[in-house]
MDTraj code that builds the backbone (N, CA, C; nanometers):
import mdtraj as md
import numpy as np

residues = "MET LYS LYS GLU GLU ILE ILE ALA LEU LEU VAL GLU ARG THR ASN MET ARG LYS LYS ASP VAL LYS GLU LEU LEU ASN ALA PHE GLU GLU ILE VAL LEU GLU GLY VAL LYS GLU GLY LYS LYS VAL PRO LEU GLY ALA LEU GLY TYR PHE LYS LYS VAL GLU ARG SER ALA ARG THR GLY HIS ASN PRO LYS THR GLY GLU LYS ILE GLN ILE PRO ALA THR VAL VAL PRO LYS PHE VAL PRO GLY LYS LYS PHE LYS GLU ALA VAL LYS".split()
xyz = np.array([
    [-4.9334, 1.9159, 1.7935],
    [-5.0419, 1.8235, 1.8194],
    [-5.0854, 1.7611, 1.6863],
    [-5.1085, 1.6322, 1.6900],
    [-5.1498, 1.5600, 1.5698],
    [-5.3016, 1.5427, 1.5693],
    [-5.3548, 1.5120, 1.4512],
    [-5.4989, 1.4941, 1.4357],
    [-5.5512, 1.3836, 1.5280],
    [-5.4762, 1.2749, 1.5413],
    [-5.5185, 1.1641, 1.6283],
    [-5.5283, 1.2080, 1.7751],
    [-5.4393, 1.2985, 1.8157],
    [-5.4451, 1.3502, 1.9531],
    [-5.5695, 1.4350, 1.9740],
    [-5.6037, 1.5141, 1.8733],
    [-5.7256, 1.5956, 1.8814],
    [-5.8475, 1.5051, 1.8902],
    [-5.8498, 1.4016, 1.8089],
    [-5.9619, 1.3066, 1.8107],
    [-5.9742, 1.2420, 1.9484],
    [-5.8628, 1.1990, 2.0056],
    [-5.8656, 1.1361, 2.1387],
    [-5.9197, 1.2324, 2.2443],
    [-5.8786, 1.3581, 2.2389],
    [-5.9275, 1.4577, 2.3352],
    [-6.0769, 1.4842, 2.3177],
    [-6.1217, 1.4882, 2.1927],
    [-6.2642, 1.5091, 2.1675],
    [-6.3472, 1.3901, 2.2165],
    [-6.2959, 1.2702, 2.1975],
    [-6.3645, 1.1498, 2.2467],
    [-6.3781, 1.1574, 2.3987],
    [-6.2707, 1.1954, 2.4638],
    [-6.2682, 1.2044, 2.6101],
    [-6.3644, 1.3114, 2.6624],
    [-6.3689, 1.4257, 2.5956],
    [-6.4501, 1.5384, 2.6444],
    [-6.5965, 1.5312, 2.6049],
    [-6.6285, 1.4558, 2.5001],
    [-6.7674, 1.4516, 2.4541],
    [-6.8363, 1.3188, 2.4794],
    [-6.7603, 1.2175, 2.5144],
    [-6.8145, 1.0816, 2.5306],
    [-6.8753, 1.0268, 2.4022],
    [-6.8292, 1.0795, 2.2874],
    [-6.8721, 1.0262, 2.1578],
    [-6.7785, 0.9126, 2.1198],
    [-6.8244, 0.8290, 2.0260],
    [-6.7394, 0.7209, 1.9777],
    [-6.6301, 0.7782, 1.8875],
    [-6.5140, 0.7135, 1.8887],
    [-6.4000, 0.7599, 1.8095],
    [-6.4369, 0.7696, 1.6613],
    [-6.5089, 0.6720, 1.6111],
    [-6.5501, 0.6701, 1.4713],
    [-6.6344, 0.7933, 1.4389],
    [-6.7267, 0.8276, 1.5280],
    [-6.8140, 0.9433, 1.5062],
    [-6.7354, 1.0743, 1.5102],
    [-6.6399, 1.0840, 1.6011],
    [-6.5579, 1.2041, 1.6112],
    [-6.4742, 1.2211, 1.4851],
    [-6.4173, 1.1112, 1.4347],
    [-6.3378, 1.1173, 1.3112],
    [-6.4234, 1.1670, 1.1953],
    [-6.5433, 1.1124, 1.1817],
    [-6.6339, 1.1534, 1.0741],
    [-6.6700, 1.3007, 1.0875],
    [-6.6973, 1.3447, 1.2089],
    [-6.7330, 1.4838, 1.2343],
    [-6.6167, 1.5762, 1.1989],
    [-6.4974, 1.5422, 1.2419],
    [-6.3800, 1.6241, 1.2151],
    [-6.3502, 1.6292, 1.0653],
    [-6.3618, 1.5169, 0.9966],
    [-6.3388, 1.5137, 0.8519],
    [-6.4427, 1.5980, 0.7782],
    [-6.5690, 1.5905, 0.8211],
    [-6.6743, 1.6707, 0.7596],
    [-6.6483, 1.8194, 0.7833],
    [-6.6030, 1.8526, 0.9037],
    [-6.5718, 1.9908, 0.9366],
    [-6.4597, 2.0443, 0.8469],
    [-6.3556, 1.9640, 0.8263],
    [-6.2455, 2.0036, 0.7381],
    [-6.2970, 2.0315, 0.5969],
    [-6.3846, 1.9443, 0.5464],
    [-6.4408, 1.9625, 0.4127],
    [-6.5221, 2.0912, 0.4038],
    [-6.6002, 2.1204, 0.5068],
    [-6.6826, 2.2416, 0.5091],
    [-6.5944, 2.3660, 0.5055],
    [-6.4877, 2.3663, 0.5850],
    [-6.3957, 2.4804, 0.5872],
    [-6.3308, 2.4966, 0.4501],
    [-6.2807, 2.3875, 0.3925],
    [-6.2154, 2.3938, 0.2613],
    [-6.3107, 2.4446, 0.1537],
    [-6.4321, 2.3921, 0.1504],
    [-6.5297, 2.4347, 0.0500],
    [-6.5665, 2.5814, 0.0682],
    [-6.5881, 2.6228, 0.1926],
    [-6.6255, 2.7617, 0.2192],
    [-6.5189, 2.8592, 0.1747],
    [-6.3938, 2.8321, 0.2098],
    [-6.2834, 2.9210, 0.1713],
    [-6.2664, 2.9208, 0.0200],
    [-6.2777, 2.8036, -0.0403],
    [-6.2649, 2.7927, -0.1858],
    [-6.3692, 2.8794, -0.2561],
    [-6.4902, 2.8849, -0.1998],
    [-6.5987, 2.9646, -0.2576],
    [-6.5861, 3.1138, -0.2243],
    [-6.4849, 3.1501, -0.1464],
    [-6.4643, 3.2906, -0.1127],
    [-6.5388, 3.3364, 0.0111],
    [-6.5921, 3.2409, 0.0868],
    [-6.6652, 3.2750, 0.2084],
    [-6.5691, 3.2895, 0.3260],
    [-6.6071, 3.3714, 0.4216],
    [-6.5338, 3.3845, 0.5470],
    [-6.5883, 3.2757, 0.6391],
    [-6.5029, 3.1844, 0.6862],
    [-6.5466, 3.0697, 0.7659],
    [-6.5054, 3.0914, 0.9122],
    [-6.6033, 3.1240, 0.9991],
    [-6.5714, 3.1515, 1.1394],
    [-6.5502, 3.0253, 1.2222],
    [-6.4633, 3.0378, 1.3230],
    [-6.4373, 2.9280, 1.4160],
    [-6.4549, 2.9787, 1.5597],
    [-6.5636, 3.0478, 1.5842],
    [-6.5919, 3.0997, 1.7169],
    [-6.4837, 3.1942, 1.7651],
    [-6.4402, 3.1777, 1.8897],
    [-6.3400, 3.2655, 1.9499],
    [-6.2007, 3.2451, 1.8903],
    [-6.1804, 3.1375, 1.8150],
    [-6.0487, 3.1126, 1.7553],
    [-6.0157, 3.2124, 1.6454],
    [-6.1143, 3.2489, 1.5658],
    [-6.0924, 3.3393, 1.4539],
    [-6.1674, 3.2905, 1.3321],
    [-6.1119, 3.3168, 1.2136],
    [-6.1781, 3.2718, 1.0917],
    [-6.0772, 3.2503, 0.9791],
    [-6.1196, 3.1702, 0.8812],
    [-6.0427, 3.1474, 0.7592],
    [-6.1065, 3.2281, 0.6475],
    [-6.0245, 3.2758, 0.5555],
    [-6.0763, 3.3444, 0.4383],
    [-5.9781, 3.3288, 0.3228],
    [-6.0236, 3.3648, 0.2042],
    [-5.9417, 3.3593, 0.0839],
    [-5.8912, 3.5010, 0.0567],
    [-5.7611, 3.5136, 0.0273],
    [-5.6999, 3.6439, 0.0032],
    [-5.6321, 3.6427, -0.1335],
    [-5.6524, 3.7488, -0.2085],
    [-5.5866, 3.7624, -0.3382],
    [-5.4606, 3.8458, -0.3207],
    [-5.3487, 3.7931, -0.3670],
    [-5.2221, 3.8662, -0.3649],
    [-5.1946, 3.9168, -0.5056],
    [-5.1641, 4.0429, -0.5175],
    [-5.1377, 4.0993, -0.6490],
    [-4.9966, 4.0615, -0.6957],
    [-4.9744, 4.0777, -0.8237],
    [-4.8427, 4.0498, -0.8815],
    [-4.7431, 4.1511, -0.8253],
    [-4.6191, 4.1079, -0.8118],
    [-4.5175, 4.1980, -0.7572],
    [-4.3799, 4.1567, -0.8085],
    [-4.2856, 4.2450, -0.7889],
    [-4.1484, 4.2169, -0.8281],
    [-4.0718, 4.1698, -0.7051],
    [-4.0007, 4.0592, -0.7189],
    [-3.9179, 4.0061, -0.6117],
    [-3.7753, 3.9932, -0.6615],
    [-3.6948, 3.9219, -0.5856],
    [-3.5582, 3.8977, -0.6324],
    [-3.5135, 3.7586, -0.5909],
    [-3.4273, 3.7029, -0.6728],
    [-3.3698, 3.5726, -0.6452],
    [-3.2607, 3.5940, -0.5406],
    [-3.2738, 3.5318, -0.4215],
    [-3.1745, 3.5562, -0.3170],
    [-3.0334, 3.5077, -0.3510],
    [-3.0213, 3.4098, -0.4391],
    [-2.8888, 3.3597, -0.4766],
    [-2.8172, 3.4540, -0.5729],
    [-2.8917, 3.5017, -0.6736],
    [-2.8286, 3.5822, -0.7783],
    [-2.8578, 3.7314, -0.7654],
    [-2.9608, 3.7667, -0.6900],
    [-2.9999, 3.9070, -0.6790],
    [-3.0817, 3.9538, -0.7985],
    [-3.1045, 3.8643, -0.8947],
    [-3.1805, 3.8969, -1.0154],
    [-3.3266, 3.9269, -0.9798],
    [-3.3836, 4.0300, -1.0441],
    [-3.5242, 4.0635, -1.0224],
    [-3.6115, 3.9626, -1.0969],
    [-3.7192, 3.9212, -1.0300],
    [-3.8137, 3.8280, -1.0927],
    [-3.9553, 3.8797, -1.0716],
    [-4.0429, 3.8446, -1.1625],
    [-4.1830, 3.8838, -1.1513],
    [-4.2593, 3.7705, -1.0830],
    [-4.3235, 3.8015, -0.9710],
    [-4.4038, 3.7034, -0.8975],
    [-4.5485, 3.7251, -0.9392],
    [-4.6137, 3.6222, -0.9955],
    [-4.7498, 3.6399, -1.0455],
    [-4.8525, 3.6549, -0.9329],
    [-4.9670, 3.7095, -0.9673],
    [-5.0779, 3.7208, -0.8727],
    [-5.1242, 3.5805, -0.8347],
    [-5.1733, 3.5666, -0.7132],
    [-5.2176, 3.4354, -0.6671],
    [-5.3264, 3.4516, -0.5607],
    [-5.3933, 3.3436, -0.5317],
    [-5.4960, 3.3406, -0.4274],
    [-5.4490, 3.2416, -0.3212],
    [-5.4530, 3.2829, -0.1935],
    [-5.4050, 3.1987, -0.0845],
    [-5.5051, 3.1978, 0.0303],
    [-5.5071, 3.0914, 0.1107],
    [-5.5923, 3.0902, 0.2297],
    [-5.5233, 3.1683, 0.3416],
    [-5.6037, 3.2278, 0.4298],
    [-5.5485, 3.3036, 0.5418],
    [-5.6335, 3.2765, 0.6661],
    [-5.5651, 3.2601, 0.7792],
    [-5.6341, 3.2470, 0.9070],
    [-5.6148, 3.3768, 0.9842],
    [-5.7248, 3.4330, 1.0325],
    [-5.7202, 3.5555, 1.1119],
    [-5.7617, 3.5189, 1.2540],
    [-5.6685, 3.5236, 1.3493],
    [-5.7021, 3.4851, 1.4865],
    [-5.7959, 3.5861, 1.5525],
    [-5.8851, 3.5342, 1.6386],
    [-5.9770, 3.6189, 1.7131],
    [-5.9101, 3.6786, 1.8350],
    [-5.9771, 3.7771, 1.8951],
    [-5.9228, 3.8494, 2.0102],
    [-5.8918, 3.7544, 2.1274],
    [-5.9866, 3.6653, 2.1605],
    [-5.9646, 3.5725, 2.2723],
    [-5.8470, 3.4793, 2.2459],
    [-5.8324, 3.4357, 2.1220],
    [-5.7231, 3.3467, 2.0841],
    [-5.5889, 3.4187, 2.0993],
    [-5.5832, 3.5416, 2.0524],
    [-5.4605, 3.6213, 2.0649],
    [-5.4230, 3.6401, 2.2121],
    [-5.5228, 3.6713, 2.2945],
    [-5.4975, 3.6943, 2.4371],
    [-5.4507, 3.5663, 2.5064],
    [-5.5071, 3.4523, 2.4665],
    [-5.4695, 3.3244, 2.5286],
    [-5.3258, 3.2866, 2.4967],
    [-5.2769, 3.3282, 2.3807],
    [-5.1429, 3.2931, 2.3378],
    [-5.0367, 3.3817, 2.4048],
    [-5.0753, 3.5024, 2.4422],
    [-4.9789, 3.5968, 2.5035],
    [-4.9174, 3.5416, 2.6277],
])
top = md.Topology()
chain = top.add_chain()
for i, resn in enumerate(residues, 1):
    res = top.add_residue(resn, chain, resSeq=i)
    for name in ("N", "CA", "C"):
        top.add_atom(name, md.element.get_by_symbol(name[0]), res)
traj = md.Trajectory(xyz[None], top)
């Protein structure tokens, strides 16, 4: 599903103007990005939540050569699905 399809569905279900829905969705994206960046857990109701996760440094290997390489520590975003979301997907 593309962003434009989501916007069209929201327009249909809320009777809001397309312009207003776009602004709302863009603002929502910014709020989620800022919250996760600040290290906050950002809930999305029954869908789940986004959070920031720190991955420690580890040793990996190059699949072509088999050579061991050091993978540095990093911070990544993570989505944790909620119980209702998991059940709906089953």
